[in-house]
N, C-alpha and C positions, 0 to 999 in steps of 0.2 A: 638567166642566171640571177641568183640572189645577189644583192649589192651590199657592200659593207660601207657604213657611214660612221661618223663620229659626231658627238654633240660638242659644239664649239661656241665660245662667247661671241657676241656681236662685233666686238672690236678685236683687231689682230693681236695675237699673242704668239710666243714661240711654239705653242702647241699646234697652231695652224700649219706651220712649216713641218713640224715633226710628223704629223699624221699624213701630210701630203707626201713626205719623203718615204713613208712606208706603204704608199700606194692607195690611199683613201681619196676618193674623188667626190664623195657625197657628204652632205652636211645635214645634221638635225639641228635646227636653228632656234634661237629665241625670237621673240617679237622684234619689232623694228627699232631703229636708232632714232629716238624722239628728239625734237628740238622745237623751240618756240611753243606754239599752241597745239602742235601735233601730239597725238597720243601714240604709244607704240604699235597699236593695231591699225592705225590710219595708213592710207596708201603710201604717202611719201616716206615715212620711216621704214616701212616694209620694203619699198623700192631700194632705199639706200642700203639696207641690210643685205638684200639679195645681190645687189650690184657689187658690194664689197666682197662677198664670197665668190661671185663669178670672176672677179678680177684676180682672185687668188687661185683660180682653177677648180673651184668647187661648184657643184650643183646643189641647190637647196631642195631637199626632198620631203622634209617634214618640219613643221613648227611644233615644238614641244614646250610651249609656255602659254599661259592664258591670262586674260583679264580676270579680275576677281569674280567668282561666281558663288560666293558664300550665301548671299541672300537667295539666289536661285536654288541652291541646294536645300536650304531650310524652308523655302516657300514663303519668305518674308516680304513685306512691303518693300518695293524697290527692285524686286527681281526682274521685272520687265526691262528696266533700264540696263541691268547687267546682261540680260540676254540680247538686247539690242547691240551692246558692245561686242559680244561674241559673233553676232551676225555680221557686223562691220568687218571684223577680222576675217571671217570666212569669205565674204564678198571680195575683199582686197586680195586675199590669197589666190582666189580664182582668177582675178585680173592679172596677177603676176605669175601665174603658172606654177604655184606651189601646191602640190596635190594632196597632202595629208596633214590634218590637224590632230595631234595627240592630246586628249583631254582626260580628266578624271572626275570622280564623284565622291571624293573623300572630304567629309565636312570637318572643319576646324583643325585638322592636322593632316599633313601629307604623309610621305613615307616616314615611318616611326622606328627608331632604334633605342635600345637601352644602353648601348656602348658603341663608341666609334674607335676604341683602342684595344679590342680583343686581339690576342696574339694568334696569328695564323701561321701558315707554313714558313719555317725559317725565321720567325719573328716578324713577318709582315703584319701590318695592322689592318684588321677587318672590322666591319660593322656587324653587330649582332643584336638579337632581340630575345628577351626573356619575360614572358607575360607575368610570371610570379612577381617580378619587380615592379610591374605596373598595376597589379590587381588592386592594391590599396590606394592608388593615386586618386586625387579628387576628380569628380566628374568635370567635364568641360562645361563652359557656360551655357551651351544650348543642347541638352540631351535630345536625341532624335532617334526615331524607330525605323526599322526596315521599311515599313509601308509608307511612312512620310517621305523617305528618300526615293522610293519607287514612284510615288505620286509626283514628286518634284522633278524627277528625271523624265517621266513621260511628258510633263508639261514643257520642259526644256526641249526635248527632242521634237515634239510637234511644232515648236517654233523654229528650230534651227535646221531641221532636215530639209524642208522645202528650199531654204536659202542655199544649203550645201549642194543639193541636187542641181539647182540652177547654176551655181558657181563651178560645179565639177570638182568639188573638194570632198575627200573622204574623211569621215569622223572615226577616229580610232580610240576606243575607250581603254585606258590603262587600268589594270587591276588595283585593288586595295593592297597596301603594303604595310604590315602583313595582312594576308587574307584571313582575318580573324575578326569576329564580331560578337558582342559590342566591345569597344575599348573606351574606358572612361565615360560611359554613358552614351556613347555615340555609335550607332549602327554603322556597319560598313558592308554595302550590298554587293560589291563586285569582288566576291570572295570564293566563288565556286564555279564549276563547269556548268551546272544547271542554271545558275544565275546569269551566266554569260549568254546561254541560250535564251533565257527570258529577255535579256536586253535586246537581242537580235529580233525577237518576235514582238517586242513591245511596240515598236514603230517600224514595221518592215520597210526597208529601202536599200537600194544598191550602195548607198553611202554610209549606212549604219554598220559599223564593224569594230574590229578589235585591234588593240596594241598588245600583242602577245608577249608580255614580259615573262620570260622563262623562269626567272628567280621566284616569281609569285605563283605562276601556274604549276610549277613542279611541286609546290607545297599543297596544291589542290588535288593532285592525281599521282598515281604510281605508273602512269603510262603517258608521259608527255608527248612522245612521238605520235601516239594514237589521237591525242587531243589536237595536235597540229593538223593531222589529217581530217579529223571531224570538222573543225571550223574551216580549214583550208578548202575542203571539198564543197563547202557552201560559198566559197569566194569571199570569206569574211575576215581574213587576216590581212590587214593593211600595213602593218609595221611590226617589227620584232625587236625586243631587247634580249640579246643573247648572253645570259649570265647564269650563274649557278649558286646554290646554297647547299648546306647540309643541315638536317634536323626536321622539325615539324613547325606548323604555324605558330604553336605556342612557344617554341624555343628553337632558334636556328642561328646560324652564322653564315655570312657570305664567304665565298672561297675563290681561289684562282679558278680560271675556266677549265682547267684540266684535272680537278680533284674533287668536284662536288658530287652530288647524288645522282645527277642526270647523265644519261648516255648522250653526250653532245653530238657524236658522229651520227647516231640514229636520228636525232633531231634534224641535222642538216639533210639527211636522206629524205626525211619527211617533207621538208620544204621543197626539195626537188620534185618529189612525187606529186605534190599538189600544184606544181607549176608556179610557185611564188616567185615573182620577179621584182618585188619591192625591196626596201632596205631593212637591214638590221643594224643595230649598234651594240658594242660590247656592254654598255651600261656600267654597273658598279664594278670596281676592281679594288684589290688590296693596295695599300700604300707600301711600297717597297723601300728597302734601305737606300738612304740618301735622298729620298723624295720627301715632299712636304705633306703632312696630314691636315693642313689648314682647311681643305675641302674634302672631308672623308669620302672615300669611294670613287673619287674623281682625280686621283693623282696621275701624273703624266706617264711615268715609267710603267706602271701597271697597265695602262691603256695600250701601250706599245706591245707588251707581252700578249695581251688579249687579242689585238688585231692580228699579230703574227700567227697565233694559235688558230684563230677563225679562218684566216687565209689558207692555212694548211688543211683544215677540215674541208673547206670549200673545194680546194683543188682535188682532194681525194674523192669527192662525190661528183663534182661537175667536170673535172679536168681543168687544165690550165686556162685561165681567163684570156 
């Protein structure tokens, strides 16, 4: 059965107890709790992080944070040192039994929005993107092409995949958000179904796979359940972000889980059909009345609504857990 996880900070907060109280037992974690000369990707910080979650009744299923890889993405001097750091993280994850690392290949900007205060259902605050508002923005400092990113990604994968195979850690590539290219002079290559297949074929390996972020993938296709089956039947979905949007890659807004463009029930059925037994997390949510928008898309109340909705979908497809 598919497992429901939530992304939590490394140090305890009320959200730790809230998601535990609504029945979540799995965590998508950051890197470790560093101290002294240790770095967050070193063994002892990762051990402390894992043990803290274990003590609260959680199992750490995914790490979804990374050391800096900007030089690696751009193919600049110093990239080998950055890749060494990623290898250290992967090796230590393997030693600690943390099975999936979610990484991305977005250069100079991660997920991008033009507003974090768009009014959604009932006045909830949602994030949105409008390319027309970005079109005339200045280029980023290091313009980069598709092929430069593909070349640097191949170099990276050839270095890290043997390490990940030995460690028993799966590499789950997150899509570009938004899946649109170029933006401000920078190509974004993880933007289409065909490009994801190219990723899988670039350095074939049982550990080379996908973080299927539905909010991005549904902007790449009109048949998201079919895409889940396509990659799932190859055994390449290692992690899922279960969220939704409405619109196009050029102009979209995020939604509550029950009102976007995607048939979420059919997606859940697709995960069952492919036998996916990994974790999903709700990912981005609207900020609801009475909650804080200090961290847009990650407010507490919206997450609880999302978890409840996902649990209902899962029960309707899989039966009661």
